[in-house]
N, C-alpha and C positions, 0 to 999 in steps of 0.2 A: 505494500499500499505504500503511494508516493504523499507525505507531507510536506508541506510548504512553510516558508515564512517570509517576511517580507524585509530586505533590507535597503538601504540607498547606496548606491553608487557613484560615484563623482567622477566626472568627466572632465572637470576644472572647474570653471567657473559655474558648470548646470551640472544638477546632481536628477540621476534616474531611480523612480521607484521599480523596486524589482522581487517576485516573488522567486525564491531560490527552491530549492528541492533539501528540505533538511536531514533527512536521512539518508543521502545519497551515497553516504560511504558503505551501509547496510544493502542497498540496493547494488552498485556494483561486484559487492564483493559476493554475491547470491546470482551472478549471473553465470549461465552454463557454459559459456564457452564465448571466445574472441568475437566470432560474428555477432554475436549478440547482445553483446558489452553496452548497454545504457548510459554512454560517455555523455550524456546530453545532459544527466543530472546534473552535472557540477557544473561550476563556473569558472573556465580557465582563465588562467593570465591573459592568454590570448586575444581572447573575447574582450576582455578589458581594453587592451591594449588597440586592437581594432575599433572599439567604439569611439575610444578615446579620440584615433586617428581620424575617423572620419568627424566628430563635431568639431575638432580644431584645426583640420586642413582642406575641408572640402566644401564647396557651393552647390548644394543637390539641388536647387529648385528645378520643380519638371523633370527631373530624373528619371529614367526606369533604373530599378536595383532589383538583382535577384540575390539572395541571400542561398546559399548553400549550406546545409548541415548547422539549422537556425537555432538548434538548442533552445535554449531560454529566451533567445532574442533582442540580446541585448545591443549586439551591433546595428541592426536591422532598424530598432528603435532610434538609434543614435541616428541612423539616417535619414529616417522620417522625421523627424526631429529638426532635420535641416533641410527639410522640404522635397525630398524623395517620394517618389510612388514606387514601395517595396513589396515584392513577393518572398516572403519567407518558405523556404521550401526546408522538408526534413525525412526522412524515410519510417522513424517513430512518430505515431497521430499524437499521445501523450506530448509530446516535447512542443508539437504545436497547438494543443491547447493550452499551457503554460505561457506560449510564445504570446497567442494573443490574449491571454488575460493581463498580462504585461503591458502590451500594448494599450489595452484599454486603460489600464494601471495608470498610464503618461497622459492619455488623451491624445494618443496618437493615431486617426482616423486612415492615415493614408496606406495601412498596413492590409496586405490578405496573405493567405498562406494557402498550400498545396500540400499534398503527401507525393512525397517522390524518390524513388530509389535512383542512383545515379547509372545503375547497370539495367536500367530499361527507363529513362528518360524521356516522357514523352511531350513533356514543352518544348513547342516549338518558338515560341516569342522570344525575340532580341531583346538586348539590356543595353542601356548604357553603358552600366556597370555590373560587375557580378563580385560579391563578397563571401568570405569564408574563413573562417578561424581554426584552428589545430582540424584542418581535414585532409592535408597533401602526404602524412605518412604511412601509408598504407599503397605499399607496391602493387596488388591487385586490383587495387580501384583507380589510380592514377591515371592511367587508361581511358577509363570511362569519365575520368574529370577531364582529361584534356579534349575529349570530342566537345563536352559538354562547353568549355570554352570557344572551341573553334564555332560551333553551332548557334549559339545563343548571345555572342558578344555584337552588337555593332560594330560595323566598320567605323573605326576611331575611337570606340568604347576602351575601359579599361577593367582589368583585373584587380581587385586588393585581396591579399591575402596574408591573413599573420600567423607565424607558427614559431615556435619556440626552438627552432634549429635542429629541429630529429634528425638523423643521419637521412634518412630514405625520403624525407621532405626536401633536403637541400638537393639530393641527386635528380628528385622529379624537377626542381627548378633548375638544374643543370641540363637536364635534357630538353625543357623547354628551351632556353638559350638556344642549345645546338638546333633548332628544329624553328629557328626565324623568328622566335619571340624575344621582344624587346622587355629585359626584367631589370629594374633601378630596386636599392633595398635601403631599407635604414633599420637603425634597432633604436627600442623606444624601451628604458624603464619602466616596470611593473612592481609594485610592493602590492603583497596580499597577503594581509596576515604578517603574520614574522619573517616573512619570504621576499627576497626581491631578486627578480625577473631580469632577463633583457629577450624581449620578443622583435625578432624580426618582422617587418613590416615588408612585403612585395608590393610593387606595382610593377603589373605586366600587361602588354600591349602586343597586336601583332605587326609587324614589320610591313 
């Protein structure tokens, strides 16, 4: 059973109210196997970094944004607050329920949700911006992500990915560079509880 609690997340001069999963550790440890691990129940440092980057670095008024692996919905909400029309996707329906609740909690009405599996991605719409946090780490799924990047990014659009710098994620970024994608990167410090992280923010576009 999922138990939630409300917290406040700072984006700098702006705060977001967010329902998080209170018993996330219990849910994660009870997962049967890696493929079924409900990683969406955690508020990951990369999600915080991406939300802050979107809030502080982007003018998104009128932009169409696709969020992959929305989880609790924080980056998509930040984009919506900056004026974007956001489609939040996840393959776990429970995640989309909480993401929608969090959008309502912050009076963001420009967000919609869709249940979507990258391996059989049926969304054909193209977007100005595709965003995601901590979604590049699984080598078996990255070919499907690459196909989504190719099919769902508008010409001239950008992909913004936040990642903790995992080995497989960095290998995928290298693969994109070798396949005629332009990638720039920066690192953003994130403090979460007693821990300090440096999160990669990748800006990706097609040559």
